[in-house]
C-alpha distance (Angstrom), angle and dihedral (degrees) to the residues before:
residue distance angle dihedral
M1 . . .
V2 3.76 . .
S3 3.80 115.1 .
Q4 3.80 124.4 -131.6
T5 3.78 88.7 -111.8
D6 3.78 91.3 56.0
I7 3.81 90.7 48.8
H8 3.77 91.9 50.2
Y9 3.80 91.4 52.1
H10 3.79 91.8 45.0
L11 3.80 92.3 55.1
H12 3.79 92.6 49.2
S13 3.80 99.2 39.7
P14 3.85 111.4 113.8
S15 3.78 89.9 -169.6
N16 3.84 91.3 72.2
P17 3.85 103.9 97.2
D18 3.80 91.9 -158.3
H19 3.78 92.8 59.4
P20 3.83 111.4 62.6
L21 3.77 102.9 -179.4
S22 3.77 95.9 -167.8
T23 3.81 95.5 102.9
D24 3.82 113.9 55.4
T25 3.78 97.7 -165.7
A26 3.76 136.3 127.6
F27 3.77 89.7 -113.8
R28 3.79 93.0 55.4
L29 3.82 92.1 44.3
K30 3.78 92.6 51.4
E31 3.84 93.0 47.4
M32 3.81 91.1 49.2
L33 3.80 92.9 50.6
L34 3.81 91.6 46.7
A35 3.82 90.0 49.6
D36 3.79 88.8 52.6
L37 3.79 91.0 51.1
R38 3.82 92.0 51.0
R39 3.84 90.0 50.7
G40 3.80 91.0 51.9
R41 3.79 94.4 -113.1
W42 3.81 88.5 151.1
Q43 3.80 129.0 29.0
P44 3.80 125.1 -136.8
G45 3.78 108.6 -76.1
E46 3.80 93.6 19.2
R47 3.77 119.7 131.2
L48 3.83 118.7 -110.3
P49 3.82 124.8 -142.0
A50 3.80 115.7 -70.0
E51 3.81 118.6 -102.3
R52 3.79 92.4 -108.9
Q53 3.80 90.7 54.0
M54 3.81 90.9 53.8
M55 3.82 90.7 46.0
E56 3.79 91.6 53.4
A57 3.80 95.4 41.0
F58 3.79 95.8 50.3
Q59 3.82 99.3 28.0
V60 3.82 91.7 -125.8
G61 3.80 132.5 133.0
R62 3.78 125.2 -100.5
S63 3.83 90.4 -108.2
T64 3.83 90.2 60.5
V65 3.79 93.2 49.1
R66 3.81 91.2 47.0
R67 3.80 91.4 48.4
V68 3.81 90.7 54.9
L69 3.77 92.1 45.9
T70 3.76 91.2 48.9
Q71 3.82 89.8 53.1
M72 3.77 90.6 49.8
K73 3.79 91.5 48.2
E74 3.81 90.1 50.8
M75 3.84 87.3 53.2
G76 3.81 88.0 54.5
L77 3.80 92.6 -117.9
I78 3.78 99.1 121.1
T79 3.80 141.5 25.5
Q80 3.77 125.3 -147.8
S81 3.79 131.0 -152.1
V82 3.78 121.9 -169.2
G83 3.80 109.1 -116.0
S84 3.76 93.3 8.2
G85 3.78 108.1 63.4
T86 3.79 144.5 -126.5
Y87 3.80 121.2 -42.5
L88 3.74 135.7 -172.7
A89 3.82 109.2 -105.3
P90 3.80 117.8 -113.6
D91 3.83 91.8 -115.8
A92 3.81 97.2 34.0
L93 3.81 95.5 118.1
E94 3.83 92.1 51.1
R95 3.80 90.8 48.4
L96 3.75 91.2 48.4
A97 3.78 90.9 52.1
Q98 3.82 91.2 49.8
A99 3.82 89.9 50.6
A100 3.81 92.6 54.5
P101 3.84 95.4 87.6
A102 3.80 91.2 53.1
A103 3.83 90.3 48.6
D104 3.83 89.7 49.8
A105 3.77 89.6 54.0
M106 3.82 88.7 59.0
L107 3.82 94.5 51.3
P108 3.86 93.6 98.0
T109 3.79 87.6 71.9
M110 3.80 87.9 66.9
G111 3.79 88.9 76.4
T112 3.79 95.3 46.5
S113 3.80 111.7 122.8
P114 3.82 125.0 -143.0
A115 3.85 88.3 -111.0
E116 3.77 91.2 55.0
L117 3.82 90.3 46.4
M118 3.80 91.8 53.7
E119 3.81 91.6 48.0
A120 3.82 89.0 52.0
R121 3.82 92.7 46.6
I122 3.79 93.0 51.1
A123 3.77 89.6 51.8
F124 3.82 97.3 41.1
E125 3.82 110.4 34.3
P126 3.87 97.1 55.5
A127 3.80 87.9 53.0
L128 3.78 89.4 61.5
V129 3.78 94.5 61.3
E130 3.80 99.8 88.8
M131 3.83 92.1 42.5
T132 3.79 91.0 50.7
I133 3.80 92.1 47.5
R134 3.80 91.1 48.9
N135 3.83 97.2 46.6
A136 3.81 107.7 25.9
N137 3.83 117.2 112.6
S138 3.79 134.9 -165.4
A139 3.81 91.6 -88.7
D140 3.77 90.4 55.3
F141 3.78 92.3 52.0
S142 3.83 90.0 47.8
I143 3.80 89.1 56.7
M144 3.82 90.8 48.5
E145 3.78 90.1 50.4
Q146 3.82 91.1 50.4
C147 3.82 89.8 51.0
L148 3.81 90.9 50.8
A149 3.80 92.4 49.2
K150 3.81 93.8 46.3
A151 3.81 92.3 49.0
E152 3.79 91.6 49.3
D153 3.83 90.9 50.2
A154 3.81 94.9 43.7
I155 3.79 115.4 125.0
S156 3.81 101.5 -170.4
F157 3.80 131.2 51.0
E158 3.82 90.1 -119.5
E159 3.80 92.5 54.0
F160 3.80 92.8 48.2
E161 3.82 92.1 47.0
H162 3.80 90.5 49.8
W163 3.81 94.1 54.0
D164 3.81 91.8 40.4
G165 3.80 88.4 58.1
A166 3.78 92.1 40.7
L167 3.82 90.3 57.4
H168 3.82 93.1 53.6
Q169 3.81 88.1 45.5
A170 3.82 90.5 52.1
I171 3.79 91.4 51.2
A172 3.79 90.0 52.5
E173 3.81 92.1 46.7
A174 3.80 89.4 51.7
T175 3.79 87.7 68.6
H176 3.80 87.5 68.7
N177 3.80 88.0 -149.2
S178 3.83 115.5 132.9
F179 3.82 94.7 -155.7
V180 3.81 92.2 53.2
L181 3.82 89.3 50.9
T182 3.81 91.5 50.8
V183 3.82 91.1 54.5
F184 3.79 92.4 42.7
R185 3.78 92.2 51.5
L186 3.79 90.7 55.2
M187 3.82 89.3 54.5
H188 3.77 91.0 44.2
E189 3.79 91.3 55.1
V190 3.82 90.2 55.0
R191 3.80 89.6 47.8
E192 3.80 91.7 54.8
R193 3.81 94.8 57.2
A194 3.76 123.0 107.2
E195 3.84 96.1 -109.5
W196 3.82 92.1 59.0
G197 3.78 91.6 45.4
Q198 3.82 92.9 51.5
L199 3.85 91.8 51.0
K200 3.81 92.0 46.5
R201 3.80 92.5 48.0
K202 3.83 92.5 51.7
S203 3.77 92.8 47.5
L204 3.79 100.4 41.9
T205 3.81 109.0 97.3
P206 3.87 121.0 171.1
D207 3.83 89.6 -105.9
R208 3.80 92.1 50.9
R209 3.77 91.8 47.4
R210 3.79 90.3 53.8
A211 3.77 89.5 48.7
Y212 3.81 91.4 51.5
Q213 3.78 90.6 50.0
N214 3.77 92.1 51.1
E215 3.82 91.0 47.9
H216 3.80 90.0 50.7
R217 3.80 90.7 52.6
I218 3.81 91.5 50.7
L219 3.77 90.7 49.3
V220 3.78 96.5 48.6
N221 3.83 92.3 44.6
A222 3.83 89.5 52.7
L223 3.79 90.9 49.6
R224 3.78 91.8 48.9
E225 3.82 90.6 49.6
R226 3.82 88.6 49.8
D227 3.81 89.1 -123.7
A228 3.82 101.8 152.5
P229 3.84 99.1 179.8
L230 3.81 92.2 50.4
A231 3.82 93.5 43.4
R232 3.80 91.4 49.4
K233 3.82 91.3 48.4
A234 3.82 90.3 47.3
I235 3.82 96.0 51.9
I236 3.84 93.6 44.9
E237 3.82 92.5 49.5
H238 3.81 90.6 46.7
L239 3.77 94.8 50.1
M240 3.80 92.9 44.5
H241 3.81 88.0 50.7
V242 3.84 90.7 51.4
R243 3.78 92.4 48.1
R244 3.83 92.3 49.5
N245 3.79 91.6 50.7
L246 3.82 94.3 45.2
F247 3.77 96.9 51.5
H248 3.81 101.4 25.3
P249 3.84 102.2 32.3
E250 3.78 91.7 159.7
S251 3.81 92.7 61.2
M252 3.75 120.8 111.0
E253 3.79 118.4 -101.6
């Protein structure tokens, strides 16, 4: 059985070629944990690293770790006990093997470029407006408001980018439509790759960040007021603005 000390070293170790720690995102964390499961790093019933260990190892917030663990729990890969910890489910390896065909079906997204992603977002996200307005509840808007506040208070680029993505995720989740969420998660996985992050980092000036924050506020307010035309206009203008800055960062604002 692997000790907690061994696990902590394993997560930090830069000499492990299967664990590139350059991208501290939920997507990367989930992929690393799944890779460990496939390699038999933990046995059924064995305890996984504590949330704080993952936070420190990957330099992510508790909400990111919990989001990944929630996804793994929904997949039936782990069990959680309050006050005890997170454990590999007895049938986790069998479930992981069964999920492999579905994962293979998603492999084409690995070749998706940032330009293709932006084209898809401009087509897809405005189409969610009416569904979000129709189905969003007060809890959904509270989550959006939290994302706005966290993004505005963010100190680092990584923190801002996380809450920027979380806001768009919250808007999609407010549709309460499982098919929409499946499509959105595919796009979100592309967004969380290194190539996207490098482009965003190069293009994100303080003025542009403030502009994005203002555009987000306008969008969420329009959704809350159930103003579909204004919300649709706001999301299109925001995404077009992001695309222009990503691919033509030298252009005038």
